[in-house]
N, C-alpha and C positions, 0 to 999 in steps of 0.2 A: 635579779641582775646585780652586778657589783656596783658599789658606790663610786662616785666621781673620785673620791679620795683614793680608793683602791686602784682605780684605773690610772690615775696620775702616777701612783707608785710603780705600776707596771711599766709605764712609759719611761719613767726615770731610770728604772732598772735596765731597760733595753739600751738606753743611751750609755749608761755607765759601763755596761758589759761590752757593748759594741766598740766603744772607744778603747777600752782595755785590750780587747782582742786585736784591734787593728793597729794601735799605736805602740803598745808595749812600753818599752823604756825610751821611746822617742821616734819621731818621723825623721830618720837620719838622711833621707833623700833631700828634704827641705833644709834640715839643719846644716847639711854639708855645703850647700851652694846659695842659700838665700839668707841675707843678714837678718838678725833678730829685729832690727828696727825698720825693715822694709815694709811698705804698705802697698796694697793693690786693690783691684776691684774685679769681680767676676760676675757673669750672668748665667742664669739657669736657662738653657736653650732646649726647646722642644724639637725633637727630630722624628715625630710620630703624630698620631691624632688619637683623641680620646678624651677622657675626663681626668683632669689633673688632681692629684691628691698628695698630701704630705707637706704642703707649704708651712702649715703651723708646726708640724714636727721638725722641719728643717730649721725653723727659727729657734726651736728649743735646743737643737744640736749645736747651732752656732753659739748660742748663749752659754751653753755648758762648756764648750771648748774655749770660748773667749767672750766674756760679757761686753767687751768693747767693740765687737763686730756689729756693723749696722746693716740691716736688711731693708731694702726698698721693694715692697711687694707691688707687682704689676697685675698679676692674675691670682685670684683667690681660689682656695680649695673648692672643688665641685664644678668648676668652669670647664666647658668643652674647649679644647685647644687643638691647634693644627701645627703642621711643620713650620718652623721658623718663629713661632711665638716665643717671647721672653717672659718667663714667669716672675723672676725677681732678680735684683742685683744685690750682691753682698760686698761690703767694703771694710777694710781694716788691715790688720796684720796679715801679710802674705802667708807666713808660716801657719797661722791659725786657720785661714781659709783652706789651705791644702790638707791640714790635719782633719778637718771636718768633711772634706769633699766626698770621700767614698761612702761614708755612712749616709750622708744626705742623698746621694744618687741611688745607692742600693735600696734605701727605704722608699724614696719617691717613685722609682721605676716600678717597684712591686705594688705599692699602694695605688698608683695611677692605673695599673693594669686591673686590679681588683675593682676599683671604682668604675672603670669603664665597663667591665663585665657585668657588674651589678646594675648599672644604668641600662644596659641592653635588656636585662630581665625585667626591670621596672617598667620600661617602655612597652614590653610585650604584655604586661598586666594592666595597662592603662584601660580604664573603663570598667574594671572588675573591682570587687571589694578585697581581693586577695593581695597580701603583702609578701614580699620575698624575705626569707631569713637565711643567715649563714649557718654554719655548723662548727663543730670542734675540729674539723679536718683542716687544720691550719699548720703553718710552719712552726715547729717547736722553738720557743724562745721569743717569737715576735707576734704572738696571737693578738695582743692589744693593737698593734699597728694594722693588722689585717682586718680586724673587726672595725676599727676606726675607718678604714677605707671603704668598707661596706656601707657604713652610715653616710659617708661623703657621697657615695654613688646613689643614694636614695633608698637603700635597703634597711632592714632592721636586724638587730643582733638577737640571736638565740641566747641560751645560757652562755656565760663566759667560760665556765669550767665545771668541774664535777661538784664544786662546793656551793654553787648559788642556785641550784634548782635540782629537783628529783626527776630523773628520767628513767622509767622502767622499760628497758628494751627487751628484745627476745631472750638474750642470755640471762638477764636478771630474772625474768619470768620463769625460764626453764630451771635455773639453779634454785629458785625459791619454791618450786613445786606447783607453779600455776599462777594465773593472773590474780585471782582473788586473794590467795595467800600472799603474793608479793605486795599487793595494795594494803592489806591489813597489817602486815609486818612493817610496812613503810609508815603508816599512820601511827602505829605504836612507837616506832623509833623516833618520829618527830615529837611525839608527846613526851617520851622519856628524856629526850635531849633538849627539850624546850626550844625547838627550831621551828621557824615559820617559813617553809619552803614550798613553792608550788610543785604540783605533781603532774607529770606528763606520762602517759602510758601508751606504749606501742601496740598496735593491733595488726595481725598478719592476715586476718580474714574477717568476714562478717560475723561469724560466731563469736570471735574474740571481742568484737565491738559490743555485741549484746552482753557479754559477761562484764566488760568494763563498766557499762552503763548501770549495772546493778549496784555499783559502789558510789557513794557520794564523795564530794570533795576533790574530784578530778578537774584539774585546770584545763588540760588539753589532751585530746586523743590524737596520736600519731598514726595516720592511715598510711601504712608503709607498703610500697610495691603493689598497690591495687591498680586494676585497670579502670578505665573511665566509668564504665557501667557500675562497678562495685563501689567506686568512690562516690558516685551520686547517691547510691543506696545508703552508704555509710553516713553521708551528710544528712540525709533525710531521717535516718534512725536517731542520730545524735541530736538534731534539732538545736534548741537553745540550752541544752543541758551543760554543754561545755564548748570550748573552742575546738577547731579542727585544723589539722596540719597534714599536708601530703608530702611524701618524700619517696626517694628511691628511683634513681636513674632518670629523673625528670630533666629534659633538655630544652634548649630554645625552641625546638620543633614541637614539643608536647606541653610546655608550661601553660600556654593559653587554654588548652582544652581541659587541663586539670583545674585551672582557675574557674572555668565556666561550670565546673561541677559544684561550685559553691563553697569551697574550702576557705577558711580564714587566712591560712598561711601556706606557703610552699617553702620548704627548706632545701637548699642545694649546696653540697660540698664543692661543686664546681666553681663557685664564686671565689674560693680561695686556693683550691688545689689544682686548678686547670687553667692557668692564665699565663700569658707571655708578657714579660716586662715591657713597659713603654720605654722607648729610646729617648733618653735625656742626657744632656751634657752640661758640665759646669766649665765655662770657658773664660779665660782672662780677657779683660777689655781694656 
């Protein structure tokens, strides 16, 4: 996984790029009709229900736009909210509040939707040992925000990107000439480049599970698109040799049954690619 320092740089980059994209050479709507010295106050109003996420990010945005803006937090990240709840108040330069408004809302609406979806999956897994993971199926440019939202919702992050973990999937295996060749080449690559990266290998059937188990040093086996019966068999075959992860079209209706097969993790791209933004507004008070 990436370090906190790397993650913080990703968040900083998102803010810098988003403000550049949105503001350009100036918020001319505000500059045209609001005096530079004008001050005001606004509230973040919830017009939906779910798990709020992005409060900490909003504070970072306000601070970047104008360090003199003051935020009074009423509801923290990870809290269940309902229509009419006020999450925070922000006060200071009216121009600054308006400059930050859209980025704060865009980010919080999406982060809250992801956190809400994740919490639904986490609740469905209650009482099992299985944990929910996100994937790399994220919105380009804001992956750090989306994975942050998964954590706020009670889930766990898979690898952040291509550089922080080895994941040998079907195409890698086929291009490399088979599972064993892919694994052996990977181990040699890590040795030659002096890298310490965990290795996950995808299996498409039980025969591939058997072949993967012939190699040492595998961190986790990805049991991909298996039915319940074969998933149970795969978990039994793997035992304590490495961790297990189920994936492939797993939904709210099926996630519990896969967890009951005994897997350590279930990964779902739906946490980040199939959500509807929570309705939030920033209103002057």
